[in-house]
N, C-alpha and C positions, 0 to 999 in steps of 0.2 A: 504494500500500500504506500502510495506516495504521500508526502506531507502536503497539506492544503496551502495554497498561495493567496487565498483571499476569502472573503465572506460575502454571501449574498443575503440581504435582509429582505424577507418577503412579508408583506403586511396584507392581511385579509381585511378589506375595507368594511365588509358586512359585519364581521364579528369583532374586529379590532385585534385579532390574534397576530402576534409577531413571531416569525420563525427565522432562525439563522441557519444558513446552509453553507458548509465549507465548499470552496471551489478550487480547482486547479486550472492552470493556464495552458492553452494550446501552444506547443513549441513552434508552430509555423505561422500563426497569425495573432497570438496573444489574447484570444477570446477566453473568457472565463467559462468553465464547464462545471456544473454541479458534481461534487464528488460521488454522490449516490449513483450516478451513471457508471462510474468506473468500479464502484464496489459491487454492483450487480452483474458485472462481467460484460456490459454492453459498451465499454469504453474502447477507444482506439489508441494504438501505439504505432509509432514509426519504427520499423525494423532497422532502418539505416542509421538514424541519429538517436534512437531510443527515447524520444520525447512523447509526452501525451499529446493526442490530437483531438480536435473537435470533429464532428461528423463531416462538415464540408471540406476540411483539409484532407481527411482520410479518403474522401471520395475522389480527390485529384489523382491519387496513385503515384505521386512523385514526392521526393524529399526536398523541400525548399524552406529551410529554417529561417526564422526572422532575422538572425544575424547575417545570413547571406543576402537577404533582401536589403538590409540596411547598408551593407558593404557595396552592393550594386548602386544604390541610390547615391552614396557618397562618391563613388567613382564617376558617375554621371555628372554630379555637381562639380567636382574638380575639373573634369574635362571641359564643361561649359564655361567655368571660370577662366581656364587657360585660353579658350577660344576668344573670349571677350577681351582679354588683355592683348591679344595680337592685333 
């Protein structure tokens, strides 16, 4: 079992009941996923990077971690900054 990364606070407006649900983060898009989905065995894992995945990232079928996306965005930014200086 992985450690939770956050807490989802759910409030029932009709009854006023408040429920706190532990969440984990998707390693590819940083969405929060309720931990009970992973405890029940319906959670997704990336076999390449070993991170927890949300259903939409698991459906993509490829490993594209958030760190790689940020690295590509920074490389594009540096490229365009260099082009502007010319």
